[in-house]
C-alpha positions in Angstrom: -32.1 -37.7 -5.8 -31.2 -33.9 -7.2 -29.5 -35.0 -10.4 -32.3 -32.8 -12.3 -31.9 -29.6 -10.2 -30.9 -26.7 -12.8 -27.3 -26.8 -12.2 -25.2 -23.7 -12.8 -23.1 -23.4 -15.5 -20.0 -22.4 -13.8 -17.2 -24.6 -12.5 -17.3 -26.4 -9.4 -16.9 -24.2 -6.1 -14.1 -26.8 -5.0 -14.7 -29.8 -2.3 -17.4 -30.0 0.4 -15.9 -28.1 3.2 -17.9 -29.5 6.2 -18.7 -27.0 8.8 -17.7 -29.6 12.0 -19.5 -26.9 14.6 -23.2 -28.2 13.5 -24.9 -31.3 13.7 -25.0 -32.4 10.1 -21.3 -32.1 9.4 -20.5 -33.7 12.6 -22.6 -36.6 11.8 -21.4 -37.2 7.9 -16.8 -36.8 9.7 -18.6 -39.1 12.1 -20.0 -41.6 9.3 -17.5 -41.1 6.9 -16.6 -44.8 6.7 -19.8 -45.1 5.1 -19.1 -42.8 2.4 -15.9 -44.6 1.8 -17.8 -48.1 1.2 -19.9 -46.2 -1.3 -17.3 -44.9 -3.6 -15.3 -48.1 -3.6 -18.4 -49.6 -5.0 -18.4 -51.7 -8.0 -21.3 -49.6 -9.3 -19.5 -46.2 -8.7 -16.1 -47.5 -9.6 -17.5 -48.7 -12.9 -19.2 -45.3 -13.4 -16.1 -43.2 -12.8 -14.3 -45.7 -15.6 -16.8 -45.3 -17.9 -16.8 -49.2 -18.1 -20.8 -48.9 -16.7 -22.5 -50.2 -19.2 -25.7 -47.8 -20.4 -28.2 -50.8 -19.6 -26.8 -51.1 -16.2 -26.6 -46.8 -15.6 -30.5 -47.0 -16.7 -31.5 -49.5 -14.0 -29.7 -47.2 -11.4 -31.5 -43.9 -12.3 -34.7 -45.3 -13.0 -35.1 -45.2 -9.4 -34.8 -41.5 -8.9 -38.5 -41.0 -9.4 -38.7 -42.7 -6.1 -36.4 -41.5 -4.4 -37.9 -37.8 -5.5 -40.9 -38.4 -4.8 -40.5 -39.9 -0.9 -38.5 -36.9 -0.5 -41.7 -34.1 -1.4 -43.9 -36.5 0.9 -41.2 -36.0 4.1 -40.8 -32.1 3.3 -44.6 -31.9 3.6 -44.8 -34.0 6.9 -41.9 -31.6 8.2 -43.5 -28.5 7.2 -47.0 -30.1 9.2 -44.7 -30.7 11.7 -42.8 -27.3 12.4 -44.0 -24.0 14.2 -41.4 -22.2 12.9 -42.2 -19.4 10.3 -38.5 -19.2 9.2 -38.8 -23.4 9.5 -41.7 -23.3 7.2 -39.9 -21.3 4.4 -36.6 -23.2 4.4 -38.5 -26.5 3.9 -41.1 -25.5 1.5 -37.9 -23.8 -0.6 -36.3 -27.1 -0.4 -39.9 -29.3 -1.4 -40.6 -27.1 -4.3 -37.4 -27.8 -5.7 -38.1 -31.5 -5.2 -41.4 -31.1 -7.3 -39.2 -28.9 -10.4 -36.6 -31.9 -10.4 -39.5 -34.4 -10.6 -41.1 -32.5 -13.6 -37.3 -31.9 -15.2 -36.9 -36.0 -14.6 -38.0 -36.6 -18.4 -35.9 -34.1 -20.4 -32.5 -35.2 -18.1 -32.6 -38.7 -19.0 -34.0 -38.4 -22.6 -30.2 -39.2 -24.1 -30.8 -42.7 -21.9 -34.0 -44.2 -23.2 -36.6 -42.8 -21.5 -39.1 -45.8 -22.1 -36.7 -48.6 -20.8 -36.3 -46.3 -17.2 -39.8 -46.0 -17.1 -39.9 -49.9 -17.7 -37.8 -50.9 -14.8 -39.1 -51.9 -11.4 -38.4 -50.2 -8.2 -35.4 -52.1 -6.7 -35.5 -53.6 -2.8 -32.9 -51.3 -2.1 -34.6 -48.4 -3.2 -38.0 -49.7 -1.1 -36.1 -49.8 2.6 -34.5 -46.3 1.9 -37.5 -44.5 1.0 -40.0 -46.5 3.0 -37.5 -45.3 6.2 -37.5 -41.4 5.1 -41.1 -41.7 5.3 -41.3 -44.3 8.4 -39.5 -41.3 10.2 -41.1 -38.4 8.5 -44.2 -39.1 10.2 -43.0 -39.6 13.8 -42.0 -43.2 13.9 -38.5 -42.8 15.6 -36.8 -43.3 18.7 -39.3 -42.9 21.9 -41.6 -40.6 19.6 -45.4 -42.1 18.1 -46.9 -42.2 15.0 -48.3 -38.6 14.0 -52.0 -39.0 14.4 -50.6 -40.6 18.3 -48.7 -37.3 19.3 -49.8 -35.5 22.1 -47.9 -32.3 22.4 -46.6 -29.8 19.5 -43.2 -30.0 21.5 -43.0 -33.7 20.4 -44.6 -32.9 16.6 -41.2 -30.2 16.1 -38.5 -32.7 16.7 -39.9 -34.7 13.8 -39.4 -32.1 11.5 -35.2 -32.1 12.2 -35.8 -36.1 12.5 -37.2 -36.2 8.4 -34.4 -33.7 7.3 -31.8 -35.8 9.4 -32.8 -39.2 7.3 -32.5 -37.6 3.5 -29.9 -35.2 4.3 -27.1 -38.1 3.9 -28.3 -39.0 0.7 -27.9 -34.9 -0.8 -24.3 -35.1 0.5 -23.7 -38.7 0.0 -24.0 -37.7 -3.9 -22.1 -34.6 -3.5 -19.0 -36.1 -2.0 -19.5 -39.2 -4.8 -19.4 -36.2 -7.7 -16.4 -34.6 -6.5 -14.3 -37.8 -5.9 -15.5 -38.6 -10.0 -14.8 -35.0 -11.2 -10.9 -34.6 -9.7 -10.0 -38.1 -11.8 -12.3 -37.0 -14.7 -11.8 -34.0 -16.7 -15.3 -33.9 -18.2 -14.5 -31.1 -20.5 -11.2 -32.4 -21.9 -13.2 -35.8 -24.0 -16.5 -37.4 -24.1 -17.5 -39.4 -21.0 -20.5 -41.0 -21.4 -21.9 -40.1 -17.8 -20.5 -36.5 -17.7 -23.8 -34.6 -17.3 -24.8 -37.2 -14.0 -21.2 -36.2 -12.9 -21.6 -33.1 -13.0 -24.7 -32.4 -12.0 -23.5 -33.7 -8.8 -20.3 -31.6 -8.7 -21.5 -28.2 -9.6 -22.1 -25.2 -7.7 -25.5 -24.7 -7.6 -25.9 -28.7 -6.7 -23.4 -28.0 -3.9 -25.3 -25.0 -2.7 -28.4 -27.1 -2.1 -26.2 -29.5 0.0 -25.5 -26.2 2.2 -29.2 -25.7 2.4 -30.1 -28.8 3.8 -27.6 -29.5 5.8 -28.4 -25.6 7.2 -31.9 -26.7 7.9 -30.8 -30.0 9.7 -28.6 -27.7 12.0 -31.3 -24.9 12.4 -34.3 -27.9 13.0 -32.2 -29.2 16.0 -30.6 -26.6 17.8 -32.6 -27.2 21.1 -32.4 -30.4 21.0 -31.1 -32.3 24.2 -28.0 -34.7 24.1 -30.4 -37.7 23.8 -32.3 -35.9 21.3 -29.1 -35.4 19.0 -28.0 -39.0 19.6 -31.2 -39.7 18.2 -30.9 -38.1 15.2 -27.1 -39.5 14.7 -29.0 -42.7 14.5 -31.1 -41.5 11.7 -28.8 -39.9 10.1 -26.3 -43.3 10.2 -29.5 -45.7 9.1 -29.8 -43.5 6.2 -26.4 -43.5 4.9 -26.0 -47.4 5.7 -29.4 -47.7 3.5 -27.7 -45.6 0.8 -24.3 -47.7 0.8 -26.7 -50.7 -0.1 -28.4 -48.8 -3.0 -25.6 -48.5 -4.5 -24.1 -52.1 -3.7 -27.6 -53.6 -4.6 -26.8 -52.1 -8.6 -26.6 -55.3 -10.8 -23.4 -55.5 -13.3 -23.1 -57.0 -16.8 -19.2 -56.3 -16.8 -16.5 -57.3 -14.0 -15.1 -55.3 -11.5 -11.6 -55.1 -9.9 -13.8 -54.1 -6.4 -13.6 -56.0 -4.0 -10.7 -57.7 -4.7 -12.1 -60.8 -3.3 -15.4 -61.0 -4.9 -14.2 -63.7 -7.5 -11.7 -65.8 -5.4 -12.5 -69.3 -5.1 -11.3 -70.7 -2.1 -10.7 -73.9 -4.1 -7.9 -72.6 -6.2 -6.9 -69.3 -4.5 -5.0 -68.5 -1.5 -5.3 -64.7 -0.3 -2.2 -64.2 1.6 -2.1 -60.6 3.5 1.0 -59.0 4.8 0.9 -56.4 7.3 2.9 -54.2 9.7 2.8 -53.3 13.1 3.8 -50.4 14.1 1.6 -47.0 13.6 0.3 -49.4 10.6 -2.0 -51.4 12.7 -1.3 -49.0 16.3 -1.7 -46.1 17.2 1.8 -45.6 18.9 5.4 -47.4 18.0 5.9 -50.2 20.4 9.1 -49.2 21.4 7.8 -46.0 22.7 5.7 -48.1 24.6 8.6 -50.3 25.3 10.6 -47.4 26.6 7.8 -45.6 28.5 7.3 -48.6 30.1 11.0 -49.3 31.5 10.9 -45.3 32.6 8.1 -46.2 34.5 9.0 -49.0 36.7 12.7 -48.0 36.9 13.9 -48.1 40.4 13.9 -44.8 42.5 16.8 -43.8 44.7 15.2 -44.4 48.4 14.0 -40.6 50.4 16.5 -40.3 53.1 15.1 -40.6 56.5 15.8 -37.8 59.5 16.9 -39.5 62.7 14.7 -38.6 65.9 15.8 -36.4 68.2 17.2 -37.5 71.7 14.6 -37.5 73.9 15.4 -35.1 77.4 16.5 -36.6 80.3 15.4 -34.8 83.5 18.3 -36.4 85.4 20.5 -35.1 83.2 22.5 -31.9 84.8 21.9 -29.0 82.7 24.7 -26.5 81.6 25.1 -23.4 83.0 23.4 -20.8 80.1 26.3 -18.6 80.5 28.8 -21.8 79.1 28.9 -21.6 75.2 30.8 -24.5 73.2 33.9 -23.3 72.0 34.5 -21.7 68.9 36.6 -23.0 65.4 39.5 -21.0 64.5 38.6 -19.1 61.3 41.2 -20.7 58.8 40.9 -19.6 54.8 41.1 -23.4 54.8 38.9 -24.9 56.8 35.6 -25.3 54.9 31.7 -25.3 56.3 29.9 -28.3 55.9 26.8 -27.6 53.9 23.7 -26.5 55.0 21.6 -29.1 53.4 22.8 -32.0 51.6 22.0 -33.8 48.8 20.1 -37.2 48.7 22.5 -39.9 49.5 23.6 -42.0 46.2 23.3 -45.7 45.6 26.2 -47.8 45.4 26.7 -47.1 42.0 27.1 -43.0 42.6 24.0 -42.3 40.5 22.4 -38.8 41.7 18.7 -38.7 42.9 16.1 -37.2 40.3 14.9 -34.0 40.7 11.3 -34.3 40.0 8.6 -36.5 41.0 6.4 -36.2 37.6 5.7 -39.5 35.7 6.6 -39.3 32.1 4.0 -38.4 29.7 3.5 -41.1 26.7 5.3 -39.6 23.9 3.8 -39.5 20.4 5.3 -42.5 18.2 6.6 -41.8 15.0 9.1 -43.7 12.5 12.1 -43.0 10.4 12.8 -38.9 10.1 9.4 -38.0 12.0 10.6 -39.1 15.2 12.2 -42.2 13.9 11.7 -45.7 15.2 13.2 -45.3 18.3 10.8 -42.0 19.4 12.0 -40.3 22.3 11.5 -40.5 26.0 8.5 -38.3 27.1 10.1 -34.5 27.3 7.6 -33.2 29.9 9.4 -36.8 32.1 10.6 -35.7 35.2 12.6 -37.6 38.1 11.0 -37.2 41.7 12.4 -35.3 44.1 14.1 -36.4 47.0 12.6 -35.8 50.6 15.1 -33.4 52.2 18.2 -34.6 53.3 20.1 -34.9 56.8 22.0 -31.7 57.0 26.6 -32.4 56.8 27.5 -35.7 54.7 24.6 -37.0 54.8 24.5 -38.0 58.4 21.1 -37.6 60.6 21.0 -34.5 62.8 21.7 -34.7 66.7 20.3 -32.9 69.6 22.5 -29.9 70.2 23.8 -31.7 73.4 24.9 -35.0 72.1 27.2 -33.7 68.9 30.2 -34.5 68.6 33.8 -32.7 68.1 35.4 -31.8 65.1 38.4 -33.9 64.6 41.8 -32.4 65.0 44.8 -33.8 62.9 46.1 -34.7 66.6 44.4 -36.9 69.3 43.2 -35.0 72.4 42.1 -36.7 75.7 38.5 -37.0 76.2 37.1 -33.9 78.0 35.0 -34.3 81.3 31.9 -32.1 82.0 33.1 -29.4 83.8 35.8 -28.9 81.2 37.1 -25.5 81.2 35.4 -22.8 78.9 37.1 -22.3 75.1 39.6 -19.6 74.4 37.8 -16.2 73.8 39.0 -15.7 70.5 37.1 -19.0 69.6 33.6 -18.7 67.7 30.7 -21.0 67.9 30.6 -23.5 65.2 28.7 -22.7 62.0 27.6 -26.1 61.0 26.3 -29.2 63.8 27.3 -31.6 61.1 29.1 -35.1 61.4 32.9 -34.5 62.3 35.1 -33.3 59.3 39.0 -33.6 59.3 40.6 -29.6 59.4 43.1 -29.0 57.2 45.7 -26.8 59.4 46.8 -28.0 62.5 47.4 -24.6 63.9 44.0 -23.9 65.5 41.9 -26.9 66.4 38.6 -27.0 66.6 37.1 -27.5 70.9 34.2 -29.9 70.6 31.1 -29.3 70.6 29.1 -30.9 72.9 29.5 -31.1 76.6 30.4 -34.7 76.7 33.2 -35.8 75.2 33.8 -38.4 72.4 36.1 -41.7 72.4 39.6 -40.4 71.6 40.4 -41.0 68.2 42.9 -43.9 67.3 44.8 -41.5 64.3 45.6 -38.7 64.1 43.7 -39.1 60.3 40.0 -37.6 60.2 37.2 -40.4 61.2 36.2 -42.0 57.9 32.4 -43.1 58.7 30.1 -40.6 57.9 28.4 -41.4 61.5 28.5 -39.1 64.0 30.6 -41.0 67.1 28.4 -42.1 69.9 28.7 -40.3 73.0 29.8 -42.4 75.9 27.2 -43.6 78.8 26.1 -41.4 81.6 25.1 -43.0 84.9 22.1 -40.6 85.5 21.2 -40.0 81.8 19.5 -42.5 79.0 21.5 -44.2 76.0 20.7 -41.5 73.0 19.5 -43.1 70.1 21.8 -44.1 67.7 21.6 -42.3 64.3 20.1 -44.1 61.6 22.1 -45.7 58.7 21.7 -43.9 55.2 18.9 -46.2 53.3 20.2 -48.4 50.6 19.0 -47.8 46.8 16.9 -50.8 44.8 20.3 -51.7 43.1 21.6 -52.6 47.1 18.4 -54.2 48.2 18.5 -56.5 45.2 19.4 -60.4 46.1 22.2 -61.8 44.7 21.7 -62.9 41.1 19.1 -60.5 40.3 18.6 -58.9 37.2 19.7 -55.1 38.6 18.0 -51.9 36.8 18.9 -48.8 36.0 17.6 -45.9 38.1 14.6 -43.7 36.9 16.8 -40.6 36.5 19.7 -42.7 34.4 17.0 -44.8 32.1 15.1 -41.3 31.3 18.2 -40.0 30.9 19.5 -42.4 28.6 16.8 -43.4 26.6 16.6 -39.5 25.7 19.9 -39.8 24.5 19.7 -42.9 22.5 16.4 -41.3 20.8 18.1 -38.0 19.9 21.0 -39.5 18.6 19.2 -42.1 16.3 17.0 -39.4 14.4 19.8 -37.3 13.6 21.9 -40.0 12.1 18.7 -41.8 10.8 18.1 -38.9 8.7 21.9 -38.6 7.6 21.5 -42.2 6.6 18.5 -41.6 4.6 20.4 -38.7 2.7 23.5 -40.8 2.4 20.9 -43.3 0.0 19.3 -40.2 -2.1 20.7 -40.8 -5.5 21.3 -37.3 -6.8 18.7 -37.1 -9.5 15.7 -39.3 -9.4 16.5 -42.4 -11.3 13.7 -44.9 -13.1 12.4 -47.4 -10.6 14.5 -50.7 -10.4 14.1 -53.2 -7.4 17.2 -54.8 -7.2 18.8 -50.4 -7.2 16.7 -50.3 -4.4 17.4 -53.4 -2.9 20.9 -52.5 -2.8 20.5 -48.8 -1.7 18.6 -50.4 1.6 21.4 -52.1 2.7 23.1 -49.1 4.5 19.9 -48.9 5.8 19.8 -52.6 7.4 23.4 -51.7 8.6 22.8 -48.9 10.0 19.4 -50.2 11.9 21.3 -53.2 13.4 24.0 -50.9 14.7 21.3 -48.6 16.9 19.5 -52.0 17.8 22.8 -53.2 19.6 23.2 -49.7 21.1 19.7 -50.1 22.7 20.8 -53.8 23.8 24.0 -52.8 25.5 22.7 -49.3 27.3 20.6 -51.9 29.4 17.4 -50.0 28.7 15.3 -53.0 28.5 17.1 -54.8 31.1 14.2 -56.0 34.0 11.3 -55.4 32.1 8.8 -58.2 33.7 6.8 -60.5 31.1 3.5 -59.6 32.4 3.8 -55.7 32.2 4.8 -56.3 28.7 1.7 -58.4 27.9 -0.2 -56.4 30.4 1.1 -52.7 28.0 0.5 -54.5 24.6 -3.2 -55.6 25.6 -4.0 -51.6 25.8 -2.5 -50.8 23.4 -4.9 -48.7 21.0 -4.6 -49.5 17.7 -6.2 -47.9 14.6 -9.6 -47.5 13.8 -10.8 -50.4 11.4 -8.0 -52.4 11.9 -9.3 -54.7 14.2 -12.5 -55.6 12.4 -10.6 -56.1 8.8 -8.7 -58.7 10.5 -11.2 -60.6 11.9 -13.6 -60.7 8.8 -10.7 -61.9 6.9 -9.5 -64.6 10.1 -13.7 -65.9 10.5 -14.9 -65.9 7.0 -14.6 -70.0 6.2 -15.1 -69.2 2.3 -12.3 -67.5 2.0 -9.1 -69.1 1.7 -6.8 -66.7 3.3 -3.6 -65.9 5.6 -2.1 -63.7 7.9 1.0 -62.2 8.2 2.5 -59.7 10.9 6.3 -58.6 10.3 7.1 -56.3 12.4 10.7 -54.0 13.7 9.1 -54.8 17.9 11.6 -55.3 20.4 9.1 -57.9 21.5 7.0 -60.0 19.7 4.6 -60.9 23.0 4.2 -57.4 23.0 2.6 -57.3 19.1 0.6 -60.7 20.1 -0.8 -59.7 23.5 -2.2 -56.4 21.3 -4.3 -58.6 18.3 -5.3 -61.6 21.2 -7.2 -59.0 23.8 -8.6 -56.8 20.3 -10.1 -59.1 18.7 -8.8 -62.8 19.9 -6.8 -62.7 17.2 -4.5 -65.9 18.3 -4.4 -67.7 14.5 -2.3 -64.9 13.2 1.2 -65.4 12.3 3.4 -63.1 14.0 6.7 -62.6 13.0 8.8 -59.8 15.4 12.1 -59.8 17.7 11.7 -61.7 20.7 13.1 -60.3 24.2 15.3 -62.5 26.2 13.4 -63.4 29.9 15.0 -65.4 33.3 12.6 -66.5 35.2 10.2 -64.1 33.3 12.1 -60.8 33.4 13.7 -59.5 30.6 17.8 -59.6 30.3 17.6 -57.3 27.9 19.0 -59.0 25.1 16.9 -58.7 22.2 16.7 -61.8 19.8 17.2 -60.0 16.4 14.7 -61.6 13.6 13.3 -58.4 11.7 15.8 -55.7 12.3 15.9 -54.1 9.2 14.2 -53.6 5.5 16.5 -56.3 4.3 15.2 -58.9 7.0 11.8 -57.7 6.6 12.1 -58.7 2.2 13.6 -62.1 3.3 11.2 -62.9 6.2 8.0 -62.4 3.5 10.1 -64.3 1.2 10.3 -66.9 3.3 6.6 -67.2 4.0 6.3 -67.3 0.3 8.6 -70.0 -0.1 6.8 -72.4 2.7 3.5 -71.9 1.4 3.6 -75.5 0.4 0.0 -75.4 -1.6 0.1 -75.5 -5.3 -3.0 -72.8 -5.4 -2.7 -69.3 -7.0 -1.1 -66.8 -4.6 -2.5 -63.3 -4.4 -0.4 -61.2 -2.0 -1.5 -57.6 -0.3 0.9 -55.8 1.6 -0.1 -53.1 4.4 3.0 -50.8 5.5 4.0 -47.6 6.3 7.7 -46.9 6.6 10.7 -47.3 4.6 11.3 -50.4 6.4 8.1 -51.4 4.6 9.1 -50.5 1.2 10.8 -53.6 -0.6 8.0 -55.6 0.7 5.3 -53.2 -0.8 7.2 -53.3 -4.0 7.5 -57.2 -3.9 3.9 -57.5 -3.1 1.2 -57.7 -5.7 -0.9 -55.1 -4.2 1.1 -52.6 -2.3 -0.8 -50.4 0.0 0.7 -47.5 2.4 -1.4 -46.0 5.0 0.0 -42.8 6.5 2.4 -40.7 5.7 5.2 -40.9 5.5 8.0 -38.3 4.4 11.2 -40.2 4.8 9.5 -43.7 2.7 7.9 -40.9 0.1 11.3 -39.0 -0.4 13.2 -42.8 -0.6 10.9 -44.3 -3.1 10.1 -41.1 -5.5 13.9 -41.1 -5.6 14.2 -44.6 -6.4 11.4 -43.8 -9.0 8.6 -45.4 -7.3 4.8 -43.9 -8.3 2.3 -43.4 -5.1 -1.4 -43.2 -6.6 -4.2 -42.7 -4.4 -6.3 -46.3 -3.8 -9.0 -44.9 -5.6 -7.5 -43.7 -8.5 -5.6 -46.3 -8.9 -8.9 -48.6 -9.1 -10.3 -46.7 -11.5 -7.9 -47.1 -14.0 -7.4 -50.6 -13.2 -11.1 -50.7 -13.7 -10.5 -49.8 -17.5 -8.2 -52.4 -18.2 -10.1 -55.1 -16.4 -13.4 -54.0 -18.3 -10.5 -53.7 -21.6 -9.1 -57.4 -20.7 -12.1 -58.6 -19.6 -11.6 -60.0 -16.4 -8.2 -61.1 -17.3 -6.1 -62.5 -14.4 -2.8 -60.1 -15.1 -4.2 -57.0 -13.8 -1.9 -57.1 -10.4 1.4 -58.3 -9.9 4.1 -57.7 -8.1 7.3 -55.1 -8.6 5.3 -52.7 -10.9 6.9 -49.7 -8.6 3.1 -48.6 -8.3 2.3 -48.3 -4.6 -1.2 -47.4 -3.7 -2.3 -44.7 -1.1 -5.2 -45.0 1.8 -5.8 -42.8 4.6 -7.8 -45.6 6.8 -8.4 -49.0 7.1 -12.0 -48.5 6.2 -10.5 -47.9 2.3 -8.5 -50.9 2.8 -11.6 -52.6 3.8 -14.1 -51.6 0.8 -11.5 -52.8 -1.3 -10.7 -56.3 -0.2 -14.1 -57.3 0.9 -16.4 -55.1 0.4 -19.2 -53.1 2.4 -20.4 -57.0 3.2 
């Protein structure tokens, strides 16, 4: 412990900014959850709130001597192991600072009763940590042996890095906590009983020492292999966990507000935990998942097949070389057949997609950030169709078998010995299927050596297939041009749910997403008062009725579009099982659900269009089948979606009504404590109705609406410090938490929620 180092008289240098390039900084980022648990420990919270008794404080700082002595010995061992002169100098400097701190210990704690501190025994949690530090510094870590049995100088140099890796978390954690408390307490404004402790762990001199120690850890491990870095990370993590144990092991005289369930009596109390799902529990919005699934599984138009070339017959007479096919007269009205046609359209006239790239997952967001209806992936492109046969989609026939272009007046079939066409005629520009001429003044001469059957009317043939050439007694029958392949819609049997094509699906979703985002922002702006008003729950409820009407209209557009039609239930469940959930979310719910000594129930209230998706996500992630999930449901016929949504929770009003119905339906007579966790405007009424409302994330629209209607957003740790003051003054009164207070608590992660409700264990 370095609370006794001579600190600079200057004000704090600001928050610790980790250098994420070094192993020390990366370790703290990787294991920051342990630092959060330490910050929310009853001891630290009571110290920050100035509700910690002097006796409790004395018992804790009496352990500092054990910490300092262990560190001095560990640095000595590290110095012996190092073979680099610069490293030895750095280690020696840090060891000297420890020895100076031991000498200053008595004068530092003089104001808190030195004799009483000396009389305090060593805490078991202190002993576990100091023994771990000395064991590590002695080489008993990973695959290394004790120092006396190390066989190579190479192995000994690793011990110095591991020893520093065991001590660095202690310094870093105290600096982190000191800065967090200093941000809430102005020690120059009033007499905080522990302002000296707070200042010593947040001042510039101490933070410089933290940086020096981290730099040394980085320097000692610069040549580490991947395996050695993992060993060092494990050492760091284990040390950090033992330090968290140390803070939670401190005995306290006064009651604390953390953990929330500490004073929970299952025979008397009922904890009712509510949570949103999209972007509260999940990383992506479920509507984005379902939209992506619908697009990826949408049918594609078939590729057009080329007709096989007609086999040449040796028995067929070859046309004289001088023979040329007659040329159609040039006419300003005559239209060329296109050189290449587009892929065949489906029976509904849909165009083939242009690209074959599958859509990339869209970034999920809600409300104004990207709305509850997120966009389909912008980079998604439809597949290119294969090159289609020339001229009106009919496969190209061999030159010797091509049909003539139709004329507007019937002609007699021509024989193989037909006279040459007039000299003014030119060879046709196109070899495609017959096309009617728009002028009857200059009829086209046939291209084929064999004449087709005479048309039965002066009109051009309507079929896209080329007319069949008559069979010759000396030549084999030419192959019939294949029919254009049918689209997936055409192939589906009668009665089967028909789906939109890939390109149509993507375009429709893009349009709905863009329109929703634009209209949602306008809707939010329309309910904001011209000036901020004092908090009133009923006023806010009335304003959000406008948002509720909007959400229901937008949901109906999704149903009418048919986007969700044809989705298979098994695909939806598979997508739910593969969803990525927020770090720490599932372990928290698991601990609540599996605690037999905790009378608690868990309820998920979600806007998700398909409750089966949410159930699959919880079931696969943690086997949380007992969680009560209320969401919208899809209508299925033989496990295939009809595209209809059975609306249950489509709006803020629906969600708060579901919340109230659950409370009314709870028949037990036990005292209820309600906690709601959410992240969007749709959760606002529930967040405020609950005894404790916790906002996770940073929704701009949620804050905008809330602040205009008088809602206060307070960081959870800061709010708990204030609650601890009230709690201590009321000597543990149960009235510290109540709904509709107009205060919501903000967190950055589920680890903060876990620490607040359950503590570290």
